[in-house]
MARMI-854365 format. One record per atom (N, C-alpha, C): residue number from 1; atom name; y, x, z. Coordinates in nm, 3 decimals. Layout:
MARMI-854365
    i  at       yy       xx       zz
  NUM  CA        Y        X        Z
...
***
This chain:
MARMI-854365
    i  at       yy       xx       zz
    1   N   -0.210    2.599    0.768
    1  CA   -0.324    2.530    0.828
    1   C   -0.446    2.622    0.830
    2   N   -0.464    2.695    0.938
    2  CA   -0.570    2.796    0.943
    2   C   -0.709    2.736    0.934
    3   N   -0.726    2.613    0.987
    3  CA   -0.859    2.553    0.988
    3   C   -0.880    2.455    0.872
    4   N   -0.790    2.454    0.776
    4  CA   -0.801    2.362    0.664
    4   C   -0.904    2.414    0.565
    5   N   -1.001    2.330    0.523
    5  CA   -1.104    2.375    0.429
    5   C   -1.051    2.386    0.287
    6   N   -1.023    2.508    0.244
    6  CA   -0.976    2.532    0.108
    6   C   -1.056    2.646    0.047
    7   N   -1.047    2.658   -0.085
    7  CA   -1.115    2.767   -0.154
    7   C   -1.254    2.726   -0.202
    8   N   -1.338    2.825   -0.231
    8  CA   -1.473    2.800   -0.282
    8   C   -1.561    2.745   -0.171
    9   N   -1.607    2.621   -0.186
    9  CA   -1.691    2.557   -0.085
    9   C   -1.838    2.557   -0.122
   10   N   -1.866    2.567   -0.249
   10  CA   -2.004    2.559   -0.296
   10   C   -2.017    2.639   -0.424
   11   N   -2.119    2.725   -0.431
   11  CA   -2.141    2.802   -0.553
   11   C   -2.122    2.951   -0.533
   12   N   -2.108    3.022   -0.644
   12  CA   -2.098    3.167   -0.641
   12   C   -1.980    3.215   -0.724
   13   N   -1.921    3.325   -0.684
   13  CA   -1.810    3.383   -0.759
   13   C   -1.857    3.454   -0.886
   14   N   -1.988    3.476   -0.898
   14  CA   -2.042    3.553   -1.011
   14   C   -2.077    3.469   -1.133
   15   N   -2.069    3.337   -1.120
   15  CA   -2.109    3.250   -1.231
   15   C   -2.003    3.247   -1.341
   16   N   -2.047    3.253   -1.467
   16  CA   -1.955    3.239   -1.579
   16   C   -1.910    3.093   -1.591
   17   N   -1.781    3.073   -1.606
   17  CA   -1.724    2.938   -1.608
   17   C   -1.680    2.904   -1.750
   18   N   -1.731    2.791   -1.800
   18  CA   -1.691    2.743   -1.932
   18   C   -1.612    2.612   -1.924
   19   N   -1.648    2.528   -1.827
   19  CA   -1.582    2.397   -1.815
   19   C   -1.546    2.369   -1.670
   20   N   -1.420    2.334   -1.646
   20  CA   -1.370    2.297   -1.514
   20   C   -1.327    2.151   -1.517
   21   N   -1.367    2.075   -1.418
   21  CA   -1.322    1.937   -1.406
   21   C   -1.235    1.924   -1.282
   22   N   -1.116    1.867   -1.300
   22  CA   -1.024    1.845   -1.188
   22   C   -1.044    1.704   -1.136
   23   N   -1.060    1.691   -1.004
   23  CA   -1.088    1.561   -0.943
   23   C   -1.013    1.548   -0.811
   24   N   -0.988    1.425   -0.769
   24  CA   -0.929    1.401   -0.638
   24   C   -1.037    1.404   -0.531
   25   N   -1.141    1.324   -0.549
   25  CA   -1.251    1.313   -0.453
   25   C   -1.382    1.353   -0.520
   26   N   -1.476    1.395   -0.439
   26  CA   -1.611    1.420   -0.489
   26   C   -1.706    1.319   -0.424
   27   N   -1.739    1.218   -0.500
   27  CA   -1.831    1.114   -0.456
   27   C   -1.952    1.114   -0.551
   28   N   -2.043    1.019   -0.530
   28  CA   -2.164    1.014   -0.613
   28   C   -2.129    1.003   -0.762
   29   N   -2.028    0.921   -0.792
   29  CA   -1.990    0.900   -0.932
   29   C   -1.924    1.024   -0.991
   30   N   -1.855    1.102   -0.906
   30  CA   -1.794    1.226   -0.955
   30   C   -1.902    1.328   -0.990
   31   N   -2.005    1.336   -0.906
   31  CA   -2.115    1.429   -0.931
   31   C   -2.185    1.394   -1.062
   32   N   -2.214    1.265   -1.081
   32  CA   -2.282    1.224   -1.204
   32   C   -2.196    1.252   -1.326
   33   N   -2.065    1.229   -1.314
   33  CA   -1.974    1.259   -1.424
   33   C   -1.977    1.408   -1.458
   34   N   -1.977    1.492   -1.355
   34  CA   -1.980    1.637   -1.376
   34   C   -2.111    1.681   -1.442
   35   N   -2.221    1.619   -1.402
   35  CA   -2.351    1.652   -1.463
   35   C   -2.353    1.609   -1.609
   36   N   -2.305    1.486   -1.636
   36  CA   -2.306    1.433   -1.772
   36   C   -2.219    1.517   -1.866
   37   N   -2.110    1.572   -1.813
   37  CA   -2.015    1.648   -1.895
   37   C   -2.041    1.799   -1.890
   38   N   -2.152    1.836   -1.825
   38  CA   -2.195    1.977   -1.818
   38   C   -2.084    2.067   -1.761
   39   N   -2.030    2.022   -1.650
   39  CA   -1.923    2.094   -1.583
   39   C   -1.980    2.211   -1.502
   40   N   -1.910    2.322   -1.499
   40  CA   -1.953    2.437   -1.420
   40   C   -1.892    2.438   -1.280
   41   N   -1.767    2.390   -1.270
   41  CA   -1.701    2.388   -1.140
   41   C   -1.608    2.268   -1.133
   42   N   -1.604    2.207   -1.016
   42  CA   -1.510    2.099   -0.988
   42   C   -1.398    2.155   -0.901
   43   N   -1.274    2.138   -0.946
   43  CA   -1.160    2.174   -0.864
   43   C   -1.107    2.043   -0.804
   44   N   -1.125    2.027   -0.673
   44  CA   -1.096    1.900   -0.608
   44   C   -0.984    1.911   -0.506
   45   N   -0.913    1.801   -0.487
   45  CA   -0.810    1.795   -0.382
   45   C   -0.874    1.780   -0.246
   46   N   -0.966    1.687   -0.233
   46  CA   -1.029    1.659   -0.104
   46   C   -1.160    1.737   -0.090
   47   N   -1.177    1.806    0.022
   47  CA   -1.296    1.890    0.043
   47   C   -1.425    1.808    0.039
   48   N   -1.528    1.864   -0.021
   48  CA   -1.659    1.799   -0.016
   48   C   -1.726    1.829    0.118
   49   N   -1.688    1.938    0.180
   49  CA   -1.734    1.970    0.316
   49   C   -1.609    1.980    0.404
   50   N   -1.589    1.879    0.486
   50  CA   -1.468    1.877    0.569
   50   C   -1.494    1.924    0.712
   51   N   -1.614    1.895    0.762
   51  CA   -1.652    1.938    0.897
   51   C   -1.780    2.021    0.890
   52   N   -1.800    2.110    0.987
   52  CA   -1.921    2.193    0.986
   52   C   -2.047    2.107    0.982
   53   N   -2.148    2.154    0.908
   53  CA   -2.274    2.081    0.896
   53   C   -2.376    2.132    0.998
   54   N   -2.444    2.038    1.064
   54  CA   -2.553    2.075    1.155
   54   C   -2.685    2.085    1.081
   55   N   -2.694    2.013    0.970
   55  CA   -2.814    2.018    0.886
   55   C   -2.773    1.979    0.744
   56   N   -2.870    1.982    0.653
   56  CA   -2.842    1.949    0.513
   56   C   -2.966    1.882    0.456
   57   N   -2.964    1.748    0.451
   57  CA   -3.079    1.672    0.404
   57   C   -3.032    1.561    0.311
   58   N   -3.125    1.507    0.233
   58  CA   -3.088    1.398    0.144
   58   C   -3.095    1.262    0.213
   59   N   -3.118    1.262    0.345
   59  CA   -3.119    1.138    0.421
   59   C   -2.977    1.093    0.456
   60   N   -2.884    1.186    0.448
   60  CA   -2.743    1.156    0.474
   60   C   -2.672    1.149    0.340
   61   N   -2.597    1.041    0.315
   61  CA   -2.538    1.020    0.183
   61   C   -2.437    1.129    0.148
   62   N   -2.358    1.173    0.243
   62  CA   -2.260    1.277    0.215
   62   C   -2.329    1.411    0.187
   63   N   -2.432    1.442    0.266
   63  CA   -2.505    1.567    0.246
   63   C   -2.581    1.565    0.114
   64   N   -2.626    1.447    0.072
   64  CA   -2.696    1.436   -0.057
   64   C   -2.604    1.473   -0.173
   65   N   -2.475    1.439   -0.162
   65  CA   -2.378    1.478   -0.264
   65   C   -2.375    1.630   -0.278
   66   N   -2.374    1.699   -0.166
   66  CA   -2.371    1.845   -0.166
   66   C   -2.499    1.901   -0.228
   67   N   -2.614    1.844   -0.188
   67  CA   -2.742    1.889   -0.242
   67   C   -2.750    1.867   -0.393
   68   N   -2.702    1.751   -0.439
   68  CA   -2.706    1.721   -0.583
   68   C   -2.620    1.820   -0.662
   69   N   -2.506    1.857   -0.607
   69  CA   -2.420    1.955   -0.672
   69   C   -2.490    2.091   -0.680
   70   N   -2.553    2.130   -0.569
   70  CA   -2.622    2.259   -0.565
   70   C   -2.738    2.262   -0.663
   71   N   -2.815    2.154   -0.668
   71  CA   -2.929    2.147   -0.760
   71   C   -2.882    2.158   -0.906
   72   N   -2.765    2.100   -0.935
   72  CA   -2.712    2.101   -1.072
   72   C   -2.639    2.231   -1.103
   73   N   -2.623    2.316   -1.003
   73  CA   -2.553    2.443   -1.025
   73   C   -2.404    2.427   -1.047
   74   N   -2.345    2.321   -0.988
   74  CA   -2.202    2.293   -1.004
   74   C   -2.128    2.344   -0.880
   75   N   -2.035    2.434   -0.902
   75  CA   -1.956    2.488   -0.792
   75   C   -1.841    2.393   -0.756
   76   N   -1.790    2.409   -0.634
   76  CA   -1.677    2.327   -0.589
   76   C   -1.570    2.418   -0.530
   77   N   -1.450    2.404   -0.582
   77  CA   -1.334    2.476   -0.527
   77   C   -1.234    2.371   -0.481
   78   N   -1.187    2.385   -0.358
   78  CA   -1.098    2.284   -0.300
   78   C   -0.957    2.339   -0.281
   79   N   -0.860    2.258   -0.323
   79  CA   -0.719    2.288   -0.296
   79   C   -0.663    2.170   -0.219
   80   N   -0.661    2.183   -0.087
   80  CA   -0.630    2.069   -0.001
   80   C   -0.484    2.075    0.044
   81   N   -0.460    2.112    0.168
   81  CA   -0.322    2.114    0.219
   81   C   -0.237    2.220    0.151
   82   N   -0.301    2.326    0.101
   82  CA   -0.222    2.431    0.035
   82   C   -0.149    2.379   -0.089
   83   N   -0.207    2.283   -0.161
   83  CA   -0.139    2.228   -0.279
   83   C   -0.028    2.132   -0.238
   84   N   -0.032    2.085   -0.113
   84  CA    0.074    1.998   -0.063
   84   C    0.199    2.076   -0.024
   85   N    0.179    2.192    0.039
   85  CA    0.292    2.264    0.096
   85   C    0.356    2.364    0.000
   86   N    0.283    2.408   -0.101
   86  CA    0.334    2.512   -0.190
   86   C    0.450    2.459   -0.274
   87   N    0.546    2.546   -0.304
   87  CA    0.656    2.509   -0.392
   87   C    0.602    2.476   -0.530
   88   N    0.643    2.363   -0.585
   88  CA    0.592    2.319   -0.714
   88   C    0.459    2.246   -0.704
   89   N    0.414    2.220   -0.583
   89  CA    0.286    2.153   -0.561
   89   C    0.295    2.001   -0.569
   90   N    0.200    1.934   -0.504
   90  CA    0.186    1.790   -0.521
   90   C    0.304    1.712   -0.464
   91   N    0.353    1.749   -0.346
   91  CA    0.466    1.674   -0.289
   91   C    0.592    1.692   -0.372
   92   N    0.610    1.811   -0.429
   92  CA    0.724    1.831   -0.519
   92   C    0.708    1.747   -0.645
   93   N    0.585    1.732   -0.691
   93  CA    0.560    1.647   -0.808
   93   C    0.594    1.501   -0.778
   94   N    0.560    1.456   -0.657
   94  CA    0.598    1.320   -0.616
   94   C    0.750    1.302   -0.625
   95   N    0.823    1.405   -0.581
   95  CA    0.969    1.398   -0.584
   95   C    1.020    1.389   -0.727
   96   N    0.956    1.461   -0.819
   96  CA    0.993    1.453   -0.961
   96   C    0.972    1.311   -1.013
   97   N    0.859    1.253   -0.977
   97  CA    0.827    1.118   -1.023
   97   C    0.932    1.018   -0.974
   98   N    0.981    1.037   -0.852
   98  CA    1.080    0.946   -0.794
   98   C    1.224    0.988   -0.825
   99   N    1.240    1.095   -0.902
   99  CA    1.373    1.144   -0.942
   99   C    1.461    1.172   -0.820
  100   N    1.403    1.238   -0.721
  100  CA    1.476    1.275   -0.601
  100   C    1.555    1.404   -0.624
  101   N    1.671    1.414   -0.560
  101  CA    1.756    1.533   -0.573
  101   C    1.780    1.595   -0.436
  102   N    1.829    1.717   -0.436
  102  CA    1.858    1.791   -0.311
  102   C    1.737    1.787   -0.217
  103   N    1.622    1.818   -0.274
  103  CA    1.496    1.807   -0.201
  103   C    1.477    1.925   -0.106
  104   N    1.428    1.897    0.014
  104  CA    1.395    2.000    0.112
  104   C    1.263    1.964    0.180
  105   N    1.206    2.061    0.251
  105  CA    1.080    2.037    0.320
  105   C    1.100    1.939    0.435
  106   N    1.000    1.856    0.457
  106  CA    1.008    1.757    0.563
  106   C    0.975    1.817    0.699
  107   N    0.867    1.896    0.706
  107  CA    0.824    1.954    0.833
  107   C    0.846    2.104    0.835
  108   N    0.840    2.162    0.953
  108  CA    0.862    2.305    0.969
  108   C    0.757    2.389    0.897
  109   N    0.634    2.335    0.883
  109  CA    0.528    2.411    0.818
  109   C    0.504    2.369    0.674
  110   N    0.602    2.299    0.615
  110  CA    0.601    2.277    0.471
  110   C    0.539    2.150    0.419
  111   N    0.485    2.066    0.506
  111  CA    0.427    1.940    0.460
  111   C    0.537    1.838    0.433
  112   N    0.523    1.765    0.324
  112  CA    0.618    1.659    0.293
  112   C    0.749    1.711    0.238
  113   N    0.826    1.618    0.183
  113  CA    0.957    1.648    0.128
  113   C    1.054    1.535    0.164
  114   N    1.182    1.566    0.160
  114  CA    1.285    1.466    0.181
  114   C    1.399    1.497    0.085
  115   N    1.457    1.392    0.027
  115  CA    1.564    1.411   -0.069
  115   C    1.638    1.281   -0.095
  116   N    1.730    1.287   -0.187
  116  CA    1.818    1.174   -0.213
  116   C    1.783    1.105   -0.345
  117   N    1.816    0.976   -0.352
  117  CA    1.799    0.898   -0.474
  117   C    1.925    0.816   -0.497
  118   N    1.936    0.756   -0.613
  118  CA    2.046    0.664   -0.638
  118   C    2.033    0.544   -0.543
  119   N    2.141    0.502   -0.478
  119  CA    2.132    0.390   -0.382
  119   C    2.072    0.265   -0.446
  120   N    1.980    0.204   -0.373
  120  CA    1.913    0.082   -0.420
  120   C    1.855    0.009   -0.301
  121   N    1.828   -0.118   -0.316
  121  CA    1.769   -0.193   -0.206
  121   C    1.624   -0.153   -0.186
  122   N    1.575   -0.182   -0.069
  122  CA    1.434   -0.153   -0.040
  122   C    1.343   -0.226   -0.137
  123   N    1.380   -0.347   -0.174
  123  CA    1.299   -0.424   -0.269
  123   C    1.290   -0.353   -0.404
  124   N    1.403   -0.303   -0.452
  124  CA    1.405   -0.234   -0.581
  124   C    1.329   -0.102   -0.571
  125   N    1.348   -0.030   -0.461
  125  CA    1.278    0.097   -0.444
  125   C    1.127    0.075   -0.442
  126   N    1.082   -0.028   -0.371
  126  CA    0.939   -0.058   -0.364
  126   C    0.882   -0.090   -0.502
  127   N    0.958   -0.166   -0.581
  127  CA    0.914   -0.198   -0.718
  127   C    0.907   -0.072   -0.804
  128   N    1.005    0.016   -0.789
  128  CA    1.004    0.142   -0.864
  128   C    0.886    0.229   -0.824
  129   N    0.858    0.232   -0.696
  129  CA    0.745    0.310   -0.645
  129   C    0.614    0.260   -0.705
  130   N    0.597    0.129   -0.706
  130  CA    0.476    0.070   -0.765
  130   C    0.463    0.106   -0.912
  131   N    0.574    0.096   -0.984
  131  CA    0.569    0.121   -1.128
  131   C    0.540    0.268   -1.159
  132   N    0.607    0.358   -1.089
  132  CA    0.595    0.500   -1.122
  132   C    0.463    0.561   -1.076
  133   N    0.403    0.503   -0.973
  133  CA    0.273    0.552   -0.928
  133   C    0.159    0.462   -0.978
  134   N    0.194    0.365   -1.062
  134  CA    0.097    0.274   -1.123
  134   C    0.010    0.206   -1.018
  135   N    0.075    0.146   -0.919
  135  CA    0.007    0.079   -0.809
  135   C    0.003   -0.072   -0.833
  136   N   -0.104   -0.135   -0.788
  136  CA   -0.113   -0.281   -0.795
  136   C   -0.052   -0.345   -0.672
  137   N   -0.026   -0.266   -0.568
  137  CA    0.035   -0.318   -0.447
  137   C    0.062   -0.206   -0.348
  138   N    0.141   -0.236   -0.246
  138  CA    0.169   -0.140   -0.141
  138   C    0.206   -0.218   -0.015
  139   N    0.217   -0.147    0.096
  139  CA    0.251   -0.210    0.224
  139   C    0.387   -0.160    0.271
  140   N    0.477   -0.255    0.300
  140  CA    0.611   -0.219    0.346
  140   C    0.618   -0.241    0.496
  141   N    0.663   -0.139    0.568
  141  CA    0.677   -0.147    0.714
  141   C    0.823   -0.182    0.743
  142   N    0.849   -0.311    0.765
  142  CA    0.984   -0.358    0.790
  142   C    0.977   -0.498    0.850
  143   N    1.069   -0.528    0.941
  143  CA    1.080   -0.664    0.993
  143   C    1.171   -0.749    0.904
  144   N    1.244   -0.683    0.813
  144  CA    1.339   -0.751    0.726
  144   C    1.266   -0.805    0.603
  145   N    1.239   -0.936    0.605
  145  CA    1.163   -0.996    0.495
  145   C    1.241   -0.997    0.363
  146   N    1.373   -0.985    0.371
  146  CA    1.453   -0.987    0.248
  146   C    1.452   -0.852    0.178
  147   N    1.409   -0.747    0.248
  147  CA    1.403   -0.611    0.193
  147   C    1.537   -0.568    0.134
  148   N    1.644   -0.603    0.207
  148  CA    1.779   -0.580    0.157
  148   C    1.838   -0.445    0.201
  149   N    1.768   -0.370    0.284
  149  CA    1.819   -0.241    0.332
  149   C    1.848   -0.149    0.212
  150   N    1.958   -0.078    0.219
  150  CA    1.994    0.015    0.112
  150   C    1.927    0.150    0.136
  151   N    1.858    0.197    0.035
  151  CA    1.784    0.324    0.043
  151   C    1.859    0.430   -0.036
  152   N    1.897    0.537    0.032
  152  CA    1.962    0.651   -0.033
  152   C    1.884    0.780   -0.014
  153   N    1.811    0.788    0.096
  153  CA    1.741    0.912    0.131
  153   C    1.594    0.881    0.161
  154   N    1.506    0.953    0.095
  154  CA    1.363    0.924    0.100
  154   C    1.285    1.044    0.154
  155   N    1.195    1.018    0.247
  155  CA    1.097    1.118    0.290
  155   C    0.962    1.077    0.234
  156   N    0.884    1.174    0.188
  156  CA    0.753    1.142    0.132
  156   C    0.653    1.250    0.170
  157   N    0.532    1.206    0.202
  157  CA    0.424    1.299    0.236
  157   C    0.294    1.240    0.183
  158   N    0.230    1.310    0.091
  158  CA    0.105    1.261    0.036
  158   C   -0.005    1.258    0.141
  159   N   -0.105    1.176    0.116
  159  CA   -0.217    1.167    0.209
  159   C   -0.184    1.082    0.330
  160   N   -0.232    1.126    0.444
  160  CA   -0.215    1.051    0.570
  160   C   -0.112    1.124    0.656
  161   N    0.015    1.081    0.648
  161  CA    0.122    1.154    0.715
  161   C    0.197    1.075    0.820
  162   N    0.135    0.970    0.874
  162  CA    0.203    0.885    0.970
  162   C    0.258    0.959    1.091
  163   N    0.187    1.062    1.134
  163  CA    0.229    1.132    1.256
  163   C    0.355    1.215    1.236
  164   N    0.398    1.230    1.112
  164  CA    0.518    1.309    1.085
  164   C    0.644    1.224    1.075
  165   N    0.634    1.096    1.115
  165  CA    0.753    1.012    1.101
  165   C    0.872    1.060    1.185
  166   N    0.852    1.127    1.301
  166  CA    0.969    1.182    1.371
  166   C    1.047    1.282    1.287
  167   N    0.975    1.355    1.200
  167  CA    1.044    1.450    1.110
  167   C    1.130    1.375    1.008
  168   N    1.078    1.261    0.961
  168  CA    1.156    1.179    0.868
  168   C    1.281    1.126    0.935
  169   N    1.270    1.088    1.061
  169  CA    1.386    1.043    1.138
  169   C    1.487    1.156    1.156
  170   N    1.435    1.274    1.191
  170  CA    1.522    1.389    1.215
  170   C    1.598    1.429    1.089
  171   N    1.533    1.408    0.972
  171  CA    1.598    1.442    0.844
  171   C    1.678    1.325    0.787
  172   N    1.696    1.221    0.871
  172  CA    1.782    1.106    0.838
  172   C    1.737    1.030    0.713
  173   N    1.607    1.016    0.699
  173  CA    1.553    0.938    0.586
  173   C    1.574    0.789    0.611
  174   N    1.604    0.716    0.506
  174  CA    1.614    0.570    0.515
  174   C    1.477    0.505    0.506
  175   N    1.384    0.573    0.439
  175  CA    1.248    0.521    0.426
  175   C    1.152    0.639    0.421
  176   N    1.034    0.618    0.478
  176  CA    0.930    0.722    0.477
  176   C    0.810    0.669    0.401
  177   N    0.770    0.740    0.297
  177  CA    0.657    0.700    0.213
  177   C    0.538    0.789    0.246
  178   N    0.431    0.730    0.295
  178  CA    0.309    0.804    0.326
  178   C    0.192    0.708    0.338
  179   N    0.070    0.759    0.332
  179  CA   -0.048    0.674    0.334
  179   C   -0.109    0.658    0.473
  180   N   -0.195    0.558    0.484
  180  CA   -0.278    0.537    0.603
  180   C   -0.196    0.515    0.730
  181   N   -0.088    0.438    0.723
  181  CA   -0.006    0.411    0.841
  181   C   -0.078    0.312    0.931
  182   N   -0.100    0.350    1.056
  182  CA   -0.167    0.264    1.152
  182   C   -0.072    0.153    1.201
  183   N   -0.132    0.044    1.244
  183  CA   -0.057   -0.073    1.292
  183   C    0.042   -0.036    1.403
  184   N   -0.007    0.032    1.505
  184  CA    0.080    0.065    1.619
  184   C    0.182    0.173    1.583
  185   N    0.144    0.263    1.492
  185  CA    0.240    0.362    1.444
  185   C    0.353    0.293    1.369
  186   N    0.320    0.188    1.294
  186  CA    0.422    0.111    1.223
  186   C    0.521    0.050    1.321
  187   N    0.470   -0.005    1.433
  187  CA    0.559   -0.058    1.537
  187   C    0.651    0.051    1.591
  188   N    0.593    0.168    1.616
  188  CA    0.672    0.278    1.671
  188   C    0.781    0.323    1.572
  189   N    0.745    0.326    1.445
  189  CA    0.845    0.360    1.343
  189   C    0.962    0.264    1.346
  190   N    0.933    0.135    1.349
  190  CA    1.039    0.035    1.346
  190   C    1.122    0.038    1.474
  191   N    1.057    0.061    1.588
  191  CA    1.132    0.072    1.713
  191   C    1.227    0.190    1.711
  192   N    1.191    0.293    1.634
  192  CA    1.275    0.412    1.623
  192   C    1.383    0.397    1.516
  193   N    1.377    0.286    1.443
  193  CA    1.477    0.261    1.340
  193   C    1.440    0.310    1.202
  194   N    1.311    0.337    1.180
  194  CA    1.266    0.389    1.051
  194   C    1.187    0.285    0.973
  195   N    1.226    0.263    0.850
  195  CA    1.150    0.181    0.757
  195   C    1.049    0.271    0.686
  196   N    0.933    0.217    0.649
  196  CA    0.831    0.298    0.582
  196   C    0.760    0.216    0.475
  197   N    0.696    0.289    0.384
  197  CA    0.612    0.227    0.282
  197   C    0.480    0.302    0.278
  198   N    0.370    0.227    0.281
  198  CA    0.237    0.285    0.268
  198   C    0.183    0.248    0.129
  199   N    0.187    0.343    0.035
  199  CA    0.137    0.316   -0.100
  199   C   -0.013    0.341   -0.114
  200   N   -0.075    0.388   -0.005
  200  CA   -0.217    0.423   -0.009
  200   C   -0.239    0.572   -0.025
  201   N   -0.346    0.620    0.032
  201  CA   -0.381    0.762    0.024
  201   C   -0.406    0.805   -0.120
  202   N   -0.447    0.708   -0.202
  202  CA   -0.494    0.740   -0.336
  202   C   -0.382    0.780   -0.432
  203   N   -0.254    0.773   -0.390
  203  CA   -0.149    0.821   -0.481
  203   C   -0.167    0.970   -0.510
  204   N   -0.247    1.037   -0.427
  204  CA   -0.275    1.178   -0.453
  204   C   -0.357    1.199   -0.580
  205   N   -0.398    1.092   -0.645
  205  CA   -0.470    1.104   -0.771
  205   C   -0.385    1.176   -0.876
  206   N   -0.254    1.180   -0.857
  206  CA   -0.167    1.256   -0.948
  206   C   -0.200    1.405   -0.947
  207   N   -0.272    1.449   -0.844
  207  CA   -0.323    1.587   -0.838
  207   C   -0.399    1.621   -0.965
  208   N   -0.478    1.527   -1.016
  208  CA   -0.562    1.554   -1.132
  208   C   -0.478    1.593   -1.253
  209   N   -0.380    1.511   -1.284
  209  CA   -0.294    1.537   -1.400
  209   C   -0.215    1.666   -1.382
  210   N   -0.156    1.682   -1.263
  210  CA   -0.070    1.798   -1.237
  210   C   -0.148    1.929   -1.248
  211   N   -0.262    1.938   -1.182
  211  CA   -0.340    2.062   -1.179
  211   C   -0.403    2.089   -1.315
  212   N   -0.449    1.985   -1.383
  212  CA   -0.507    2.004   -1.516
  212   C   -0.402    2.061   -1.613
  213   N   -0.279    2.016   -1.602
  213  CA   -0.172    2.069   -1.687
  213   C   -0.148    2.217   -1.659
  214   N   -0.147    2.253   -1.531
  214  CA   -0.123    2.393   -1.494
  214   C   -0.237    2.482   -1.544
  215   N   -0.361    2.437   -1.524
  215  CA   -0.476    2.517   -1.567
  215   C   -0.481    2.529   -1.720
  216   N   -0.448    2.423   -1.789
  216  CA   -0.455    2.424   -1.935
  216   C   -0.350    2.515   -1.997
  217   N   -0.246    2.546   -1.920
  217  CA   -0.139    2.633   -1.971
  217   C   -0.185    2.778   -1.982
  218   N   -0.291    2.814   -1.908
  218  CA   -0.344    2.950   -1.919
  218   C   -0.422    2.964   -2.049
  219   N   -0.400    3.073   -2.118
  219  CA   -0.466    3.095   -2.247
  219   C   -0.604    3.159   -2.223
  220   N   -0.703    3.075   -2.198
  220  CA   -0.839    3.121   -2.175
  220   C   -0.935    3.037   -2.259
  221   N   -1.061    3.074   -2.257
  221  CA   -1.164    2.998   -2.328
  221   C   -1.224    2.888   -2.240
  222   N   -1.173    2.873   -2.119
  222  CA   -1.224    2.771   -2.027
  222   C   -1.168    2.634   -2.065
  223   N   -1.256    2.537   -2.076
  223  CA   -1.216    2.398   -2.105
  223   C   -1.183    2.326   -1.975
  224   N   -1.067    2.264   -1.968
  224  CA   -1.025    2.191   -1.849
  224   C   -1.027    2.042   -1.882
  225   N   -1.098    1.964   -1.800
  225  CA   -1.103    1.819   -1.821
  225   C   -1.061    1.748   -1.694
  226   N   -1.012    1.626   -1.710
  226  CA   -0.969    1.544   -1.597
  226   C   -1.080    1.443   -1.563
  227   N   -1.113    1.435   -1.436
  227  CA   -1.213    1.337   -1.394
  227   C   -1.159    1.197   -1.418
  228   N   -1.244    1.111   -1.470
  228  CA   -1.207    0.971   -1.490
  228   C   -1.285    0.878   -1.398
  229   N   -1.363    0.935   -1.308
  229  CA   -1.441    0.854   -1.214
  229   C   -1.347    0.781   -1.117
  230   N   -1.370    0.654   -1.095
  230  CA   -1.290    0.575   -1.003
  230   C   -1.338    0.599   -0.860
  231   N   -1.251    0.657   -0.776
  231  CA   -1.291    0.689   -0.637
  231   C   -1.202    0.622   -0.534
  232   N   -1.109    0.538   -0.578
  232  CA   -1.027    0.465   -0.481
  232   C   -1.112    0.360   -0.413
  233   N   -1.133    0.367   -0.280
  233  CA   -1.223    0.274   -0.214
  233   C   -1.161    0.138   -0.186
  234   N   -1.033    0.120   -0.219
  234  CA   -0.963   -0.004   -0.186
  234   C   -0.921   -0.077   -0.312
  235   N   -0.938   -0.210   -0.309
  235  CA   -0.889   -0.297   -0.415
  235   C   -0.786   -0.390   -0.354
  236   N   -0.665   -0.390   -0.408
  236  CA   -0.561   -0.482   -0.362
  236   C   -0.573   -0.611   -0.443
  237   N   -0.601   -0.721   -0.373
  237  CA   -0.632   -0.847   -0.442
  237   C   -0.533   -0.956   -0.401
***
């Protein structure tokens, strides 16, 4: 992804780093958490600057987040799509959580994964997905209210991967797990014979635990902490 915003987005390479905080999103509450914990750099999954800026003022709520970080001297490093496609990255971690075997890449450019699981009904698979990702709810794309379809092969793509459902079909997945599935895309999936589950974009929060573990394994004097700020904008009620 040549145009994907990754790497150092805010700050300087010359600053001495003592404390790194790993976060999924950078919102107002994340910034305050970083200030309170005297963090030097935030390593985030989602970019704090996603599109080019025409200006930078505190009249815009998103731009104010950037200004507050700069004023506090907190750098931001983003690992976005690169952590999704790399071997051992976030999508591979999802596969570990679901105990998938014979895993392969879903798309030609490395996004998503597809693999096999022990045969189970869609109802059982959905319950397992909720439990293992600690979800309060999810959305199942199926006309079959009994959820009796047998699931043996799973495709999964973190984030918003609805447009890759033809790849899941091509790889003969029984179900495609991805976030932010649009209403009409769901119809198209079902017309094509594909069942899907939308667990929400926020399942990428596992990025925090995974990356913090990797960073902590390095023998350095840098303290690595996990963000505890709640940034999921959706409540399932």
